C-alpha positions as CSV (number, residue, x, y, z in Angstrom):
1,X,-12.4,-33.5,-22.1
2,X,-12.2,-30.6,-24.6
3,X,-12.1,-31.2,-28.3
4,X,-9.3,-28.6,-28.5
5,X,-6.7,-30.3,-30.8
6,X,-4.0,-28.9,-28.5
7,X,-5.5,-30.7,-25.4
8,X,-3.7,-34.0,-24.6
9,X,-6.1,-36.9,-24.4
10,X,-3.8,-39.8,-23.5
11,X,-1.8,-38.3,-20.7
12,X,-3.0,-37.5,-17.2
13,X,-4.6,-34.1,-16.7
14,X,-7.9,-33.0,-15.0
15,X,-10.9,-32.5,-17.2
16,X,-10.5,-28.7,-16.8
17,X,-8.5,-26.0,-15.0
18,X,-5.0,-26.2,-13.5
19,X,-2.5,-29.0,-13.0
20,X,1.1,-28.8,-12.0
21,X,3.5,-31.2,-10.2
22,X,2.8,-34.9,-10.2
23,X,2.6,-36.2,-6.7
24,X,2.7,-39.6,-5.0
25,X,2.9,-42.1,-7.8
26,X,1.9,-45.3,-5.9
27,X,0.9,-48.9,-6.6
28,X,-1.9,-50.3,-4.5
29,X,-4.0,-53.5,-5.0
30,X,-2.7,-53.9,-8.6
31,X,-3.6,-50.3,-9.6
32,X,-1.3,-47.4,-10.3
33,X,-2.3,-44.2,-8.5
34,X,-1.1,-40.8,-9.6
35,X,-1.9,-37.5,-7.7
36,X,-1.2,-34.0,-8.9
37,X,-1.3,-30.4,-7.9
38,X,-4.7,-29.1,-9.0
39,X,-6.8,-25.9,-8.8
40,X,-10.3,-27.1,-9.5
41,X,-11.7,-23.6,-10.0
42,X,-9.5,-21.9,-12.5
43,X,-6.6,-22.5,-15.0
44,X,-4.1,-20.7,-12.7
45,X,-1.8,-21.6,-9.9
46,X,-3.8,-20.9,-6.8
47,X,-6.0,-22.8,-4.3
48,X,-3.9,-26.0,-4.7
49,X,-5.6,-29.3,-4.0
50,X,-4.5,-32.9,-4.9
51,X,-6.2,-34.3,-7.9
52,X,-6.2,-38.1,-8.4
53,X,-6.3,-40.6,-11.2
54,X,-5.6,-44.3,-11.3
55,X,-4.8,-47.0,-13.9
56,X,-4.5,-50.8,-14.1
57,X,-1.8,-50.6,-16.8
58,X,-0.3,-47.1,-17.2
59,X,-2.3,-46.6,-20.5
60,X,-5.9,-46.3,-19.3
61,X,-6.6,-43.7,-16.7
62,X,-9.7,-43.1,-14.6
63,X,-10.3,-39.8,-12.7
64,X,-11.3,-39.9,-9.1
65,X,-12.7,-37.2,-6.7
66,X,-10.1,-34.7,-5.3
67,X,-7.9,-36.5,-2.7
68,X,-6.6,-33.6,-0.6
69,X,-8.4,-30.3,0.0
70,X,-7.0,-27.4,2.1
71,X,-8.3,-27.4,5.6
72,X,-9.6,-24.1,6.9
73,X,-7.5,-23.1,9.9
74,X,-5.2,-26.0,9.3
75,X,-1.5,-26.2,8.4
76,X,-2.5,-26.7,4.7
77,X,-5.2,-24.0,4.6
78,X,-3.5,-22.1,1.8
79,X,-2.6,-25.2,-0.3
80,X,-1.8,-28.9,-0.3
81,X,1.5,-28.8,-2.2
82,X,3.9,-31.5,-3.4
83,X,4.8,-34.7,-1.7
84,X,4.6,-38.5,-2.0
85,X,2.5,-41.5,-0.9
86,X,3.8,-44.5,1.0
87,X,2.5,-47.7,2.6
88,X,2.5,-47.1,6.3
89,X,1.7,-50.4,8.0
90,X,-0.9,-51.3,5.3
91,X,-2.4,-47.8,5.1
92,X,-1.6,-45.6,2.1
93,X,-0.4,-42.3,3.5
94,X,0.2,-39.0,1.8
95,X,3.2,-37.1,3.0
96,X,2.9,-33.6,1.6
97,X,3.7,-29.9,2.0
98,X,1.1,-27.9,3.8
99,X,1.1,-24.1,3.1
100,X,-0.6,-21.8,5.7
101,X,-1.9,-18.3,5.1
102,X,1.4,-16.8,6.3
103,X,3.4,-18.7,3.7
104,X,6.8,-17.1,2.9
105,X,8.5,-20.1,1.2
106,X,8.5,-22.3,4.3
107,X,6.0,-25.2,4.3
108,X,5.1,-27.8,6.9
109,X,5.3,-31.5,6.4
110,X,1.7,-33.0,6.8
111,X,0.2,-36.4,6.7
112,X,-3.1,-37.7,5.3
113,X,-4.2,-41.3,5.5
114,X,-6.5,-43.4,3.2
115,X,-9.8,-43.7,5.0
116,X,-10.5,-47.1,3.5
117,X,-7.3,-49.0,2.6
118,X,-9.5,-51.9,1.3
119,X,-10.9,-49.7,-1.4
120,X,-8.6,-50.1,-4.4
121,X,-9.7,-46.7,-5.7
122,X,-8.4,-44.9,-2.6
123,X,-11.0,-42.2,-3.0
124,X,-11.2,-40.9,0.6
125,X,-8.4,-39.4,2.7
126,X,-8.2,-38.1,6.3
127,X,-5.6,-35.4,7.0
128,X,-3.9,-35.2,10.3
129,X,-4.7,-31.9,12.2
130,X,-1.1,-31.1,13.0
131,X,2.1,-31.4,10.9
132,X,4.8,-33.9,11.7
133,X,7.4,-31.2,10.9
134,X,6.3,-27.6,11.4
135,X,9.2,-26.0,9.6
136,X,12.9,-26.2,8.7
137,X,15.6,-27.1,11.3
138,X,17.1,-24.2,13.1
139,X,20.6,-23.0,12.5
140,X,20.7,-23.5,8.7
141,X,19.1,-20.2,7.6
142,X,16.6,-22.0,5.4
143,X,14.3,-19.8,3.3
144,X,12.7,-22.5,1.1
145,X,11.5,-25.7,2.6
146,X,9.1,-28.1,0.8
147,X,8.4,-31.3,-1.2
148,X,9.0,-34.3,1.1
149,X,10.0,-37.6,-0.6
150,X,10.1,-40.8,1.5
151,X,12.2,-43.8,0.6
152,X,13.7,-46.9,2.2
153,X,17.3,-47.8,2.6
154,X,19.3,-50.0,5.0
155,X,16.2,-51.3,6.7
156,X,14.8,-47.9,7.6
157,X,12.6,-45.2,6.2
158,X,14.1,-41.8,5.3
159,X,12.8,-38.6,3.8
160,X,14.3,-35.8,1.7
161,X,13.0,-32.2,1.7
162,X,13.9,-29.6,-0.9
163,X,15.5,-26.5,0.5
164,X,17.2,-23.2,-0.3
165,X,19.3,-21.1,2.1
166,X,19.6,-17.3,2.6
167,X,23.0,-17.2,1.0
168,X,21.5,-18.6,-2.3
169,X,22.8,-22.2,-1.8
170,X,20.3,-24.9,-2.7
171,X,20.2,-28.2,-0.8
172,X,18.4,-31.4,0.0
173,X,17.8,-32.0,3.7
174,X,17.6,-35.5,5.1
175,X,15.3,-36.8,7.8
176,X,15.0,-40.2,9.6
177,X,11.3,-41.0,9.6
178,X,11.1,-44.7,10.3
179,X,8.1,-43.7,12.4
180,X,6.1,-41.4,10.1
181,X,4.8,-39.6,13.1
182,X,8.3,-38.9,14.5
183,X,10.8,-37.2,12.2
184,X,14.5,-36.6,13.2
185,X,16.6,-34.2,11.2
186,X,19.7,-36.1,9.9
187,X,21.6,-33.4,8.2
188,X,22.2,-32.0,4.7
189,X,22.3,-34.8,2.2
190,X,23.8,-32.6,-0.5
191,X,24.0,-29.0,-1.4
192,X,24.9,-26.8,-4.4
193,X,28.5,-26.5,-3.3
194,X,29.2,-30.1,-4.2
195,X,31.7,-30.1,-7.1
196,X,29.8,-32.7,-9.1
197,X,26.6,-30.8,-8.6
198,X,28.3,-27.6,-9.7
199,X,29.6,-29.3,-12.8
200,X,26.2,-30.8,-13.6
201,X,23.9,-27.8,-12.8
202,X,26.1,-24.7,-12.7
203,X,24.8,-22.0,-10.4
204,X,21.3,-21.5,-11.9
205,X,19.3,-22.4,-8.8
206,X,18.8,-20.9,-5.3
207,X,16.7,-23.9,-4.2
208,X,16.3,-27.5,-5.1
209,X,12.6,-28.5,-5.3
210,X,10.9,-31.9,-5.5
211,X,14.0,-34.1,-4.6
212,X,13.6,-37.7,-5.6
213,X,16.1,-40.5,-4.7
214,X,15.8,-44.0,-6.1
215,X,17.9,-47.1,-6.6
216,X,18.5,-49.0,-9.9
217,X,18.8,-52.8,-10.5
218,X,22.5,-52.3,-11.0
219,X,23.0,-50.8,-7.5
220,X,23.4,-47.2,-8.6
221,X,21.4,-44.4,-6.9
222,X,19.9,-41.4,-8.7
223,X,19.1,-38.1,-7.1
224,X,16.7,-35.9,-9.2
225,X,16.1,-32.2,-8.3
226,X,14.1,-29.4,-9.9
227,X,16.2,-26.2,-10.2
228,X,14.4,-23.1,-8.7
229,X,15.7,-19.6,-9.0
230,X,12.5,-17.8,-7.8
231,X,10.6,-19.5,-10.6
232,X,10.9,-23.0,-12.1
233,X,14.0,-23.3,-14.3
234,X,14.8,-26.9,-15.3
235,X,15.6,-30.3,-13.9
236,X,18.8,-32.2,-13.2
237,X,20.1,-35.5,-12.1
238,X,23.1,-36.9,-10.2
239,X,24.1,-40.6,-10.2
240,X,26.2,-42.1,-7.5
241,X,26.3,-44.3,-4.3
242,X,24.3,-44.2,-1.1
243,X,25.9,-45.6,2.0
244,X,25.4,-45.6,5.8
245,X,27.9,-43.6,7.7
246,X,28.7,-42.6,11.3
247,X,25.9,-43.4,13.7
248,X,23.6,-44.7,11.0
249,X,23.0,-41.7,8.8
250,X,23.2,-41.7,5.1
251,X,25.7,-40.3,2.6
252,X,25.1,-39.8,-1.1
253,X,28.3,-39.6,-3.1
254,X,27.6,-38.4,-6.7
255,X,29.9,-39.3,-9.5
256,X,28.3,-37.6,-12.5
257,X,25.1,-35.8,-13.6
258,X,23.5,-33.4,-16.0
259,X,20.2,-32.1,-17.4
260,X,17.4,-34.5,-16.8
261,X,15.3,-33.2,-19.8
262,X,16.7,-30.9,-22.4
263,X,13.4,-29.3,-23.4
264,X,11.7,-26.2,-22.2
265,X,8.6,-27.7,-20.8
266,X,9.4,-30.3,-18.2
267,X,9.6,-29.8,-14.4
268,X,9.0,-31.3,-10.9
269,X,9.3,-35.0,-11.8
270,X,8.0,-37.6,-9.4
271,X,9.3,-41.2,-9.2
272,X,7.7,-44.5,-8.3
273,X,10.3,-47.1,-7.2
274,X,9.2,-50.6,-8.2
275,X,11.1,-53.8,-7.5
276,X,12.7,-54.0,-10.9
277,X,12.4,-50.5,-12.3
278,X,11.7,-46.8,-11.5
279,X,8.9,-44.9,-13.3
280,X,9.0,-41.1,-13.7
281,X,6.3,-38.6,-14.6
282,X,6.9,-34.8,-15.0
283,X,4.8,-31.7,-15.3
284,X,4.7,-29.9,-18.7
285,X,3.5,-26.3,-18.4
286,X,1.9,-24.1,-21.0
287,X,3.9,-22.1,-23.6
288,X,1.0,-19.9,-24.5
289,X,-0.1,-16.5,-23.1
290,X,-2.4,-16.3,-20.0
291,X,-5.3,-14.9,-22.0
292,X,-5.1,-18.0,-24.3
293,X,-5.0,-20.3,-21.3
294,X,-8.1,-18.6,-19.8
295,X,-10.0,-19.0,-23.1
296,X,-9.0,-22.7,-23.3
297,X,-10.1,-23.3,-19.7
298,X,-7.3,-25.7,-18.9
299,X,-3.5,-25.5,-18.2
300,X,-0.8,-28.1,-17.9
301,X,-0.4,-31.8,-18.4
302,X,1.6,-34.7,-16.9
303,X,4.0,-36.4,-19.2
304,X,4.0,-40.1,-20.3
305,X,5.5,-42.4,-17.7
306,X,9.2,-43.0,-18.4
307,X,11.4,-45.9,-17.2
308,X,14.6,-44.6,-15.7
309,X,17.9,-46.5,-15.2
310,X,21.6,-45.8,-15.4
311,X,24.2,-46.6,-18.1
312,X,27.6,-48.0,-17.0
313,X,29.1,-44.6,-17.6
314,X,26.7,-43.0,-15.0
315,X,24.5,-41.3,-17.6
316,X,20.7,-41.8,-17.3
317,X,18.9,-44.4,-19.4
318,X,15.4,-43.1,-20.1
319,X,12.7,-44.7,-22.3
320,X,8.9,-44.5,-22.5
321,X,7.2,-47.2,-20.4
322,X,6.5,-50.2,-22.6
323,X,2.9,-50.2,-21.4
324,X,2.4,-47.2,-23.7
325,X,2.6,-49.5,-26.7
326,X,-1.0,-50.5,-25.9
327,X,-2.2,-47.1,-27.1
328,X,-0.9,-47.7,-30.6
329,X,-3.5,-48.4,-33.3
330,X,-3.5,-51.9,-34.7
331,X,-1.7,-50.8,-37.9
332,X,0.8,-47.9,-38.4
333,X,-0.3,-45.0,-40.6
334,X,3.2,-44.5,-41.8
335,X,5.9,-46.9,-42.9
336,X,9.0,-45.4,-44.4
337,X,9.5,-42.8,-45.5
338,X,5.9,-41.5,-45.3
339,X,6.6,-37.9,-46.6
340,X,3.5,-35.9,-47.2
341,X,1.4,-37.9,-44.8
342,X,-1.1,-35.9,-42.7
343,X,-0.3,-36.1,-39.0
344,X,-3.1,-36.7,-36.5
345,X,-3.5,-34.9,-33.2
346,X,-1.9,-37.8,-31.3
347,X,0.6,-40.3,-32.5
348,X,3.7,-42.4,-31.7
349,X,6.5,-42.1,-34.2
350,X,9.9,-43.8,-34.5
351,X,12.7,-42.9,-36.9
352,X,15.9,-44.9,-37.4
353,X,18.5,-43.1,-39.4
354,X,21.7,-44.6,-40.9
355,X,22.9,-41.3,-42.4
356,X,22.0,-37.6,-41.8
357,X,18.2,-37.4,-41.8
358,X,15.8,-34.5,-41.3
359,X,12.3,-35.1,-40.1
360,X,9.7,-32.3,-40.0
361,X,6.5,-32.8,-38.0
362,X,4.5,-30.0,-39.7
363,X,5.6,-26.6,-38.5
364,X,5.9,-27.7,-34.9
365,X,9.1,-29.7,-34.7
366,X,12.1,-30.4,-36.9
367,X,14.5,-33.2,-36.0
368,X,18.0,-33.6,-37.5
369,X,19.6,-37.0,-36.8
370,X,23.3,-37.5,-37.4
371,X,24.2,-41.0,-36.3
372,X,27.9,-40.7,-37.3
373,X,28.3,-37.7,-35.0
374,X,25.9,-39.0,-32.4
375,X,23.8,-35.8,-32.4
376,X,20.1,-35.0,-32.5
377,X,19.1,-31.4,-33.1
378,X,15.6,-30.4,-32.2
379,X,14.1,-27.2,-33.5
380,X,10.8,-26.3,-31.9
381,X,8.3,-23.7,-33.2
382,X,7.9,-22.6,-29.6
383,X,11.5,-21.6,-28.9
384,X,14.0,-19.4,-30.8
385,X,17.1,-21.6,-30.6
386,X,17.5,-25.3,-31.4
387,X,18.5,-27.9,-28.8
388,X,21.3,-30.4,-29.5
389,X,21.7,-33.6,-27.5
390,X,24.4,-36.2,-27.9
391,X,24.3,-39.9,-28.1
392,X,27.1,-42.4,-28.7
393,X,28.2,-42.1,-32.4
394,X,27.6,-45.2,-34.5
395,X,26.0,-46.7,-37.6
396,X,22.4,-45.7,-36.7
397,X,20.4,-43.5,-34.4
398,X,16.8,-44.2,-33.3
399,X,14.5,-41.4,-32.1
400,X,11.0,-41.9,-30.7
401,X,8.5,-39.0,-30.5
402,X,5.3,-39.2,-28.5
403,X,2.8,-36.5,-29.6
404,X,-0.4,-35.9,-27.7
405,X,-2.1,-32.6,-28.7
406,X,0.4,-29.8,-27.8
407,X,2.7,-32.2,-25.8
408,X,5.8,-33.4,-27.7
409,X,8.1,-35.9,-26.0
410,X,11.3,-36.8,-27.8
411,X,13.6,-39.6,-26.8
412,X,17.1,-39.8,-28.5
413,X,17.7,-43.5,-28.2
414,X,17.8,-44.2,-24.4
415,X,20.2,-41.3,-23.7
416,X,18.3,-38.0,-23.7
417,X,14.8,-36.6,-23.7
418,X,13.4,-33.3,-24.9
419,X,9.9,-32.2,-23.8
420,X,8.2,-29.3,-25.6
421,X,4.7,-27.8,-25.7
422,X,3.8,-26.5,-29.2
423,X,0.3,-25.3,-29.9
424,X,-1.3,-25.6,-33.3
425,X,-2.9,-22.6,-35.0
426,X,-6.6,-23.0,-35.9
427,X,-7.0,-24.8,-39.2
428,X,-3.4,-26.0,-39.3
429,X,-3.0,-29.4,-41.0
430,X,0.5,-30.7,-40.2
431,X,2.3,-33.1,-42.6
432,X,5.3,-35.4,-42.2
433,X,8.4,-34.5,-44.2
434,X,11.5,-36.7,-44.4
435,X,14.8,-35.8,-46.0
436,X,17.4,-38.6,-46.2
437,X,17.5,-41.8,-48.1
438,X,18.7,-44.1,-45.3
439,X,16.0,-43.8,-42.8
440,X,13.0,-45.8,-41.6
441,X,10.0,-44.1,-40.2
442,X,7.1,-45.8,-38.6
443,X,4.1,-44.0,-36.9
444,X,1.0,-45.2,-35.2
445,X,-2.1,-43.2,-34.3
446,X,-3.2,-43.4,-30.7
447,X,-6.4,-45.0,-29.7
448,X,-8.0,-44.9,-26.3
449,X,-8.4,-48.5,-24.8
450,X,-11.6,-49.0,-22.9
451,X,-11.5,-49.3,-19.2
452,X,-12.8,-52.7,-18.0
């Protein structure tokens, strides 16, 4: 990895060149596997492969050889785009978007199977020569079709595919794929005309990318989509119920929703459904100019894993995965208030305010906490306007900030998250500043645990 102070060292990214969407988070033989869109030859979005890393504990990651490579003359010859990984009869199987040389926004749904399921590293994959779905269903005037996500419900296996229609309406398409080799179109699960979706997202998307649908321990279901208007825009969520209707198809009935991440630099999240929780990773893109990216030789990073659940009012509950605490140094380098302390390149900071408090992380980020009003205002050096997020008003407000090089991940309690990329100038030495007499600040440097 580069010694560039802006380069994250504790989050998943390839040693060099391009990364975008996380793909196929999957647990196999007591290891977590995380795949991602990757150009191995340049820090630009082109020639997309699937990169691959795995971890025993979500804190220590090991890079593996590229998992999926475009096949000359095959349905993925112009790129192996986003998808998921599932257990198909004891064989880990990637379900992904194949892009051919005639790509116009319409992908094909392709499969690739682990060549040796007994190998816990899953380092070799065998793609199928033909897609299981060659393109979108007829009669819907679909002009964007990609990003399959496979899940189980009511004893069967189903898949979502992100879509956009010629009239500018985004949607999520539903397939019955209990047999992964035989897919049946089961209708439109939801589209942008749904009144709850309109209220949550507005009309700022012509396509919904990377749909993810998962259940929570409380029985609620969450649909996550990435809002596409010709370029990536932002992400949103809807919470509601999932039921079997008619001849056995599914219906998702949303009750509320909103922005998934309030920052500028978070997109295309992927979810791993575990028995007792759901884990989410996102892609954080670059906020710097292409010439700077080319000089650096790398672009993009995946976020820290986040545990996602639902509050009783339908709002998302999002917190960093508890396994990330293993990255903290043995002792904190700040205990309240810590003003004037030099900030390292990577750290984990928590501030609990009982009155209005302002925390400055060098020139990069300023946080204003107002527990009585239930507001967190985030000012980023990389954007002109501040972002305000709301939490339930009360006697105190706790905010946690994970910093890794240029990646800043802010969690306002368990109610809102703000992801920003902020690059440091050469020679910059950021210091912590705290204004407010009723605040507790604790910060740990991050240390890389050794792989066993």
